[in-house]
N, C-alpha and C positions, 0 to 999 in steps of 0.2 A: 851414288850421287843423289843429293836432294837439292831442291831450289826453294827460295823464299823471296817474296816480293818486298823490296825495300824502297818505298817511295814510288818513283816511276821506273825503277830498274829492277833487275833480277840478280840475286846473290846465289852463287853456287857453293855447295858443300860437297867435297869429294874425299873419300877415304880409300886407301889402297894398302895392301900388305905384301911383304916379302917373307921369306922364312924367318927373318930376325927383326924386321922393322914394320911399324904401322905409320903410314904417312897420312897427313890431313892437309887438304888444300881448300882455300876459300877465297872468293873474290867476286867483284861485280863486273858485269858485262857478258861477254861470251866465254865459252870454255877455253878457246884459244887465248883470249885475253887473260883469263885466270892463270893458265900455266905459263904464259909469257912473262907475267909479272914476277915470277919467282926467279927470273934470270939475274935479278939484282938484289935479291933478299934471300934469307935463309929459309930452307924448307923445314916445315914443322913435322917431326916424326918422334915416335916412341920406339926405343930399341930394347929388346930383351935378350938375355944370353940363352944359349942353346939353340940347336937347330932341329927342325922337324921337316920331313919331306912333304908333308901334306898340310902346310899352313893354310888355315881357312878364316874367312871373315864373314860373319853372319849377323843379321839384324832381325829384331822383332818389329814387325810392321802392324800398325793398327790405324784403321781409317786412312789407308794409303800414305801413311807417314811413319818413318822409322822412329821408334821410341827409345830403344837402347840397342847396343851392339855387343858382340863377343869375338875375340880374336884367339884362335887356337895357335899358340906359339910353342916354342920348344920347352919353355920352363913352366908354363901354365896358361890359364885362360885369362886374358886381360879384357875387362868389360867396363861398361859405363853407360850413363844415360845421355841422350842427345837432346839439346835444346837449341833449335834453329831460331836465329833471330835474337839470341841472348846478347847482352851488352858487355860480356866479360871479354876483354881483349888481352892479348899477350903483349909483352914488351916490344915485340917486333911489329906490332900493328895488326897481326892476324887475329881474327875473331876466334875465341876459344869456345867451341860449341859442345864440348864434352864435360859432363858433370857427374858427380858421385862415382868417381872411378873406383874400381876394385880389381883384385887379382886372386884367382883360384889356383892353388898349388896342387900339382898332381899327386903329391905325397899323401893328401887327405883321402885318396881313393883306396889306399891299403893294398895295392897290387905291385909292391916293390918298385914303384916309380914307373910302371908301364904307361906309356903315353898313348892317348887315344888316337885311333886312325881317322876318325871323323867326329864331328859333333853338330848338333842343331840347337837352336835357341828358341825358347818359348817365353811367355810373359814373366814367369817366376823361376824357370828351371833351365838347366843345361842337360841335353841328352848326349851322352858320351859313348862312342862305339869303341869298346875294348875287347878285342877278340871277337867272339860270337855273342858277346853280352852288350846290352845297352843299359848303362847306368844313368839314373836320373838324379841329378844333384840340384838342391835348392840354391838358387842364385843369391838369395839374401843371407841365409844361415850357413851356406857352403857345406851342408850336410847331405849325404846320400839318402834319398827317401825311397828309392825303388830300384830293382834290378830286373831287367827283362832278358830272357834267354830265348834265342831263336833256334828251335830244335827241328824244324821241318825243312832244313836246307838239304837239297839233293847231295848225295855222297860225292858226286862228281864235281860239285861246286867247291870253290876255294873259300867259301864263307862270305859273310856280309862285306861288301866293298865300302859302302858309305851311307851317310844320312842326308836327307834333304827335307825341306818343308814347303808347304803351299800356303803363302801368306793370306790368300783370299779366303780359304776355308779353315785355316788353323790346324790342318792335318800334317802329320810327319810321316816320312817314308824311309824304310831301310831297304836296300837293294843289293842283290848279288849279280852274278853274270846272267842269270836267267829268270830271276823272280823279283817282285816288288812286294814289300810287306808294309801294311798301313799301321801306323801307331796313332791312336786317338787319345785325346786328353778330355777329361770330364771334370769341370769346375776345379781347376788346379789352384785357384786362389782361396778355397774354402777354409784352409787352415793358416793362411798368411797372417791373420790377426794374432794367432798364438806364436808364430815365428817372431813377429815384431815384438810381441809382449815379452818373450824370453830374452830378447836382446835389449829390453828396456826402451824400445822405441815406441813410446805410448801414443803419440799422435798418429803415427803410421798404423799402429795396431787398431786404434779407433776407426780410422778411415776404412779398414778392411773388415770391420765387424758386420755380421749379417743380421743379428737379432739383439734384443735388449739384454739377454743373458750374457752374451759375449761382451757387450759393452760394460755390464756390471762387473765382470771378472777383471777387465782392464782397470776400471775405477777402483776395484778392491785392492789390486796390487799397488796402484799408485797411493791409495789412502793408507794402506798398511806400511808402505815404505816411509811415507811422511810421518805417520804416527810413531814408527820406531825411531825416526830421526828427531822426535819431539817437535816437529813442525806441525803443531796441532791445528792451526788455522787452515793450512793447506790440506791437511787430512780431513778436516771438517767439510771443506768444499767438495772433495771427491766423495766422501761418504754420502753427502746430500744428493749426489747424482744417481745413487744406487736405488733400485726399486724392488729387486727380487732376491738377491743372494742373502743380504743381511736385513733384518727387520728394523723399523724405526726405533723400537725399544732397545734392541741390542746395541745399536750405535750410540744412543743416548747414554746408556749405562757405561759404555767405554769411557766417555768423557767425564761422567759423574764420578766414576770410581777413582779417577786420578785428580779430581777437583778442578778440572779445567772448565770453569763456568763460561769464560769468554769464548773458548772454542765451541762449547755447546751452543752458545748464542749464535755464533757464526753458522754452525750446522743447521740450526732451526731457520735462520734467515734464508740460507741457500735452498733449504728444502721447500720453503714457501715459494721461492722463485720457480721451482720445478713442478709445483702442483697446478692442476687445472681448475677452472672455475667451478666445475661440478663437485669438487671435494670441499664443499662449504664447511662442513663440520670440522674436518681435519684442519682446514685453514684457520678457523676461529680458535681452536684449541692451541695450535702451535703459536699463533700470534699472541694469545694471552700468556703463554709460557714465556715467549720472548720478551713480552712487556715486563714480566716479573724479573727476568734476568737483567734487563736494562736497569730497572730500579735497584736491584741488588748491586750491580756494578757501580752505579752512582753513589750509593751509600758507602760502599767499600772505599771509593775514592775520597769521600768526605772523612771517613775514619782515618785513612792514611795521612791526610793532610793535617799537619800539626796545628794549623790556625783555624780549622773548620770544625763544626760539630754537626750532629745529625738533625739539628732543628733549623728552621728557616729564620729564626730570630737573629742569628749570627750571620755575618757576611759569608757567602759561599767562597770556596777557594777559587783562585783565578788561574790555576794551572791549565796549560793548553790541553792536557789529556781530559781533564774534567769538562772543559768547554766543548771539546770535540765530541765526547760521548753524549753530553746533553743535547747538542745539535743533532747528532745522529739519532738519538731517541725521539726527538721531536719530528724529524723527517720520517721515522718509522711510524709514528702515530698518524702523521698526515697521510702516508701511503696506505695504512691499514685501517683507517677510520670507518670504512664501510664493512669490514669483516669482524672487527672487534665488538664484543658485547659491551654496550654502553654502561650498564649498571656495574658489571664486574670490573671493567677497566677503571671506572671512577672510584670504586671501593679500593682497588689496589693502589691507585695514586694517592688516595686520602690516607690509607694505612701507612704508606711510606713517607707521608708528610710532604709530598711534592705538590705544593699548592700551585706553583706557577705552571707546571705541566698539566695539573688538573684544569686550570682555567684555559690553557691552550687547547686541551682536548675537548673541553666543553664548547669552545668556539668552533672547533672542527665539526662537532656534532650539532652545531647550531642551537646549543643550549645557552642562548644569549643572556638569559636571566641570571644564571650562575656567574657568567663573566662580568656582567655589569655590577652585580652585587659585590663581587670581589674588589673591583676597582674603586667602588664607592667606599668600601671599608678601608682601603689603602689610601683614600684621599686623593685618588688620581681621577679627577673629574674629566679631564680632557680625553683620557683613554676610554673612559666609559662612554663619553659622547661619540667618540669615533666608532665604537661598536654599534651604538644605536643608529648611526647614520648609514650603516650598511643597508643595501637594498632589500635583503631577505629578512630583515628584523621586523617582527610585528609591531605595528604602531602602538599597540596597547602597552608595550614595554616602555615606550617614551612617556606615556601618561603615568605609568606606575612609578617610575623613578624620578619624575619631574620634581616633586617636593624635595627629595634628598639632593638632587643635583643643583637646584637653584640656590639652596642654602650652602652648598659646598663651593660653588663657583658661579655666581649669578651672571657674570659677563659672558663666560664661555657658553653657558647653558642657553641664554637668550640669543646669542649669535647663532648657535646651532639651530634653534627654532626658526630664526629668520631665514636661515639658509635654505630650509626645505619649503618655505613659502606656504602654498595652499595645502600641503599634504597633512598638516596638523589642524585639528579642530580646537581653536582657542578656548571654547567653552569648557572642554575637558581639562584644560590647563589652569582653570580658575582656582581650584584648591591649592595648587602649587604656588600660584601668584599671591594668593591670600596669605599663605604661610610666610612668603617673603615680605609682604607688606606689614605683617604683624610685628616684625623685628625692627628695632630702632636703626636708623641710618644717619650718617653724617650729613650736615646741612648742605655741603657742596658736592655730595656724592651723586653721581648719575643714577637716577631711579630706573633700574633695568626693566621693571614691569611696565612703567609708563612708556619707555622706549619701544618695547615690544608691541604694546597695545596701539600706540600711535602708528607703528609700521603696519599693523594688521588692519586698522581702521582706515587710514589715509591712503596707503600705497596699495593694499590688496582689496580695499572697498568692502570690508566685512559688514554684514547686516545683522549680526547676532545681537539682540537687545541686551543680553547678559554682559557681553564684552563692552558695549557702549556704556552701560550703567556702571561697570567697574572702573572704566577710564574716567568717567565723570566724577565718581566718588573720590578717586585719587587726586584729580584736579581740585575738588572742593576742599580737601584737607591741606592744600598748599597755601602758604600765606599770601603769595602773589596770586591775585584774582584774574590776571590778564589771560592766562591759558584757559581758564574755565570759561571766561566770556567769549574767547575766540572759538572754543569748542561749541558753545551754545549757538553762536552765529553761523557756524558752518552747516550748510545744507547737504548732508551726505547722500540724500536720496534724490538730488537734483538730476533731472534728465530722464527719470523713470516715469513711464506712463501710469497715471493714477497711483503712484507710489508715495509713501510718506517722505517728508523732507528730513526727518531725523528718526533714529531707531531706538533711542533710549526712552525710558518711561518718564514722561514729564512730571507725573505725580510723585514718583520716587525722587526725581531730581529736585523738585520743589521742597519736599520734606528734608532732604539732605542739606540743601543750601540754607534753609531756615535754621536747621540744627547747627550748622557751621557758621551761621550769621554772615552769609555771603548775599547781602541785600541786593546789590546790583544784579547778580545772577538771578535772584528771585524775581526782580522786575522783568528781566528778559523772558523768564519762563512763563510768568503771568501773561505777558504779551503774546507769546507763541500759542498759549492756550486760549487766546481771544478773551481773556479776562482783563479787559482794559481798565475797568474801574478799579480793580484791586491793584493793577500795575501802577496806575497813577497815584493811588492812595499811598502805596509803599514808597514810590519814588519821591513823593513830597517829603517823606521822612529822611531821605538820603540826600537828594540833590534836586533843586528846583529846575535846573536845566534838563535834567533827566526826565522829570515829570512833563515838561513842555514837549520834549521829543516824543514821549509815549503818547501824549494826547494828540499829537499831530499825525501819528501813524494811522489813525482811523480815517479812511477816505470814502468808503462806500456807505457809511451811515452818518448822515449829517447831524441827526438829532443826538446820537451818542457822542459824536465829536464835540458838539456844543456843550453837552453835559460834562464832558471831561475838562474842557477848558474852563467851565464855570467852577469846577472843583479847584483847579489851579488858581483861578482868580480869587476865590474865597480864601484860599490859603495865603495868597499874597496880601490881600486886604487885612486879614486877621493878624498877619505877621507885622503889619505896619500900624495896627490899631493902637491908639493912645500916644502916637508919636506926633511930631510936629506937622505943620501944614504941608511942608515940602515932601514929606513921606507919602501923604495922601495923593499928591500930584504924581509921584512915581507909580503909585498903584493904578492911577487912571491911565498913565502912559502904557501900562501893560496891554490896554485894549488894542494898540497898534500892532502888537505881535500876533494877534489872533486872525489877522487878514480879514477884518471886518466881520468875523464870525459872531463876535459879541458886541452888543451895543451898550450904551450907558445905562439904559433902563434894565439890562440884565444884571448888572453888578450893583445897582443902587441899593438893593435890599441888604447887601453885605456891609454897607457903611454904617457908622453910628447914626443915631437919630439926630444928634445935634452937630451938623456939619454945615459950614457956610456955602451958599449957593454959588458964590464966586468960584469955588474950586471946580464946579461942574459946568460952568457957563459955556465954555468952548465946546465941550463934548455934547451938551444938550442941543446947542445950535447946529452942530454938525449932524446930529441924529435927526433933527427936524428937517434939515435940507434933504437928507436921504429919503425920509418918508415922502416929502413932496415930490421928489423925482420918481419914486415908485408909483405914486398916484397918477402922475402924468403918463407914465408908461402903461399903466392899466387902462386909462382912458383911450389911449391910442390902440391898444389891443382890442378893446370893445368895438371901436369904430371899424377896425379891419374885419372883425367877426360879422358885423351887421352887413357890410358890403359883400362879404362872401356868401351870406345867406340869400341876399337878393340875387346874386349871380346864379346860385343853384336853382332858385325858383324859375328864373328865365330859361335855364337849360332844360328843366323838366317840361315847361310849356312847349319848347321847341321840339322835344322828342315826339310829342303827339302828332306833329305835322311831318315827320320824316317819311320819305318814300324812295323808291328806286325804279328805274325804267328797265323793262324786260323786252328783249327783241321777240318778235312774234315767232321767229325760227329757233328760239332757245330750246335746247334739249334737256331732258332730265339726265342727271349724271349717272343714274343707275339703269333705268329701263330704256334710255335713248329715245323716248317718245317726246313729242312736243309738250312743253310745260303748259301751254294754254290749250290742252286737250279738253274737248267737250264730252261729257259723259258721266254717268254715275258710278263707273267702276272704281273710281278713286276716292269715294267717300270713306272717311274714317270715323265719322261720328257727327251727331247733330250739333255738337258743341263748336265745330269749326264754322266760321262765317264764310259762306260761299258767295261768289260773284257770278251771278247768272248760273250757267250750267258747268262752269269750270271747276276742276278738281282742286282741293287745297294744295298749296306748295310752299316750299321754303326757299328763300334767296339769301345768300351770304355775301358779305362785303367783297370777298375775293372774286365774285362773279359766278360761282357754281350755284346751280339751282336744282332742286329735287322735289318730286312729288312727295306729299306727306307720307303716303303708304310706302313708297320706295325708300325714303330716308329711314323710316322706322324699321323696315325690314332689314336694310343694310346695317344699321347700327346694332340692331338686336343680334344679327348674325356674326358680327365682328367683335362685339364687346364680350366682357366676361359673363359668366352665367348669372351672377348676382345682379349685375346691371341689366341684363336682358330680362330677367324675371321682374325687376322693378318696372321696366317699360311696359311689359305685358299687363302687369297689375294696374298701372295707371290707365291703360287703354280699356281694361275691363270695367274699371270703376266709372270711366266716362261713358261707356256704352250703357251701363246700368242706369246711370242718372238720366241719359237721353230717353231710355224706354219708360222710365218712371214719369218723366215730364210729359211724354206723349200720352200716357195713360190717364194722367190726372187732368191735363188741360187741353188735350187734343193737339192738333198741329195745323198750321196754316198752309197755304199753297206752296210756299217756299221751303217748308220744312223747318222753320225757325222756332225755337222754344220761346214761350212767353213767360217761363218761370224766372225766378231771380237768377241771374247769371253769376252771382258772387262765388258759390262753391265750384261751379263749372269752370269759371275763369281761373280759379286757384289750381284746380287739377290740370287744366290745360297749360298753365304756366309751368307747373312741375314737369309735365311731359315735354314742353319746349326745352326746358333746361336739360332734361335727360337725353334728348335726341339732337338738339340743335344748339348746344352750348358752343360748338365750334364746327367748322366745315370738316366733314369726314375725310375729304381728300387733301386737306391742307393742315390738319391738326395732328394730335397725338395718335388718333386712331389709325391713320395711315402709317405713321412711324412704327407702331406696334405690329402692323401686318408684315413687316420685314422678316420677323422671326417665324412666321407661319409657313409651312411647306407649300410647294406649288400643288402637290396632289394630296388632298385630305384623306384621312383614313376611310371615310365613307365612300370615297371614289375608287377604292381598290378594285372593284369589279370592272369599272370602266377602264382602268389602267390595264387589267389583265386581258381585256378584249383587244387591246392594241398590240399585244406581244406577237412577234413574228417567230413562229415555231418551225424548225426544220422538218420538211416532209420526208418520211421514210422512203428510201429508194427500193423499188422491188428487185429482188434478186433474179438475175438472169442466168440460166444454166446453159452453158455452151457445150455442144457435143464434142467429144474427143475421139479421134481415130488413131489407133496405134498400129503401125505396120511392123511386122516381124520378118 
């Protein structure tokens, strides 16, 4: 009995035998349910003729599961494999769990039909007890492989009674009335591959092979059988799997000797599949040979086709076999591109005239130059451009083939250039574009080079002067001047810091426009180059209104602007010279257009000597009125200046009487002592005017007051080194001048100098400006002190003296008493 779990329930499998029948029962539930279910359905059994008193049912058990069974019946041994859970069902609904059934007839034992008294079952053999002999029969081939004789049975014994086995250890036992004999098996499956091979069960034989040599023998039998049956493709597949018995050369010669090139190619391809990556040389050689066989096959198909030839100039045959082999060859090239030798393969393809495959292989090997060159020769610009648009194609190839491609298909070429945007350098494409420009084009045809340059200049904001110059030259050659003028007016560098407004060469543009007689463009270029006189002079030859506009562009130079307008006026007057009186009036009306920049006296020299005054009367009167207004305005400005001078003199006189009141308790902002301190400690020099015995001091409008010495010391300490040195230098010079005055003239009781005070006052004024130009507490000096550290570098010793350092704790040794 065996069980198997089916879903949430258990299925039982039961086998039972009688001397003539083998019963099988199966069902879900309990054992009682299984047997009860057969009350209303047929019982499954196998009946064999003949009777035997010792009918036996044995199983081979592996991993606690029965794998196959054997039934010792009257006519032979009925055996089969067990597949529990199989979905093969009988018509009655019972599950049929017996597969690969077989029957062993006793007649094959050669003992005149003697039936075994007992038997045992191993994985591959039957152990049959016949008399005192144990015969071992292979279960698969049904051939007897060994005969065991038990000769140490006691004389009193009636011989071996039966056989049994221990499934857990795989041992077999023979027993009589008083003894047990152990029968051991040793690797009973070692020759099963040969058994299956003799029976032509190749798959089973391979599954039981133990080493490569055994597998090679199986493959050899299969290959030879297929070769004899002229199934050469199958034979080639099996020969390719062999590694030891037959050499590569022997197998290849077998196919060459019979002219089977296709089978040989199949053998080579299968052999490639079985080689490892370490066999690099062999892989390359076999792949190259397979390539040549493919080419030979393609040529043979071309020869066999009545409409095809071996050249590529004639259309190739459209047979399915030809297309299939070409596609297969291309797939082989794609798979083997890394192992095929590039130069050898290309020579083979070239020698067989397979240009398409040569281009295909060149693409696989990233030889894009060959591929593009081929497509250009074939006139297939779009395919060539598709190759060049691949990511791993060097950009230098785009520049190299640009001249040929733009002549072949200008539209597609320019579109591909525009598609990659900034990846191309348009400067390197100029030779190709110049080649396109040199060719004649229809009047209404879209100029592809102009289209590309406009895209690169306007959309991608290119700054290359060569590109801008080329675009300008193409505009200059067009009859319509509007695009050229628009290009000149566009400021491509607008928005850049300190950058140019245009990137083309204005001198080159001017020469080009003069050559092409684009005068309006020349006027624009002159104006951009700030050559306004030349611009106006040329504009007067083209259009008077253009000249007026150019003259009006000058705004920051009034003199130049007037000069330009005089040129225009002279042109207008000379143009009207010798005409009627009404024309002279029109010339005079020109003055109103200058916005009062020109007067009648400016243009009078341009008129003829004999002109009636009546024609200028109104303008002369108007000019005189303007002069009178200007004189009155100047008189008013002079009066205002006189009054201002008087006010300044009054302010200067008032400054001499300026004073401020100081509280007697006012402190110095630096030393915190009283400002009105009496004593000589604060004298800084004889040049200061003293009031009694008080020290000199400074008072600022903000209310802060400082002793002169304190202020000088504070400013010197907080200012830069250069400023401090200047203050000290002024002090030194003042001191020297004081001592010199005392030596030459002596001194009075108050210590005042009797020398001329002009140099001293000048130095003191400079010292005042250096130290007292602003209050040190309210001005920039205080703001700059924000960046100074609280602790200066020279105060590091003072800082270190305030650090709190941890005091080392003295170690205290405690006595320890240990009691035992």
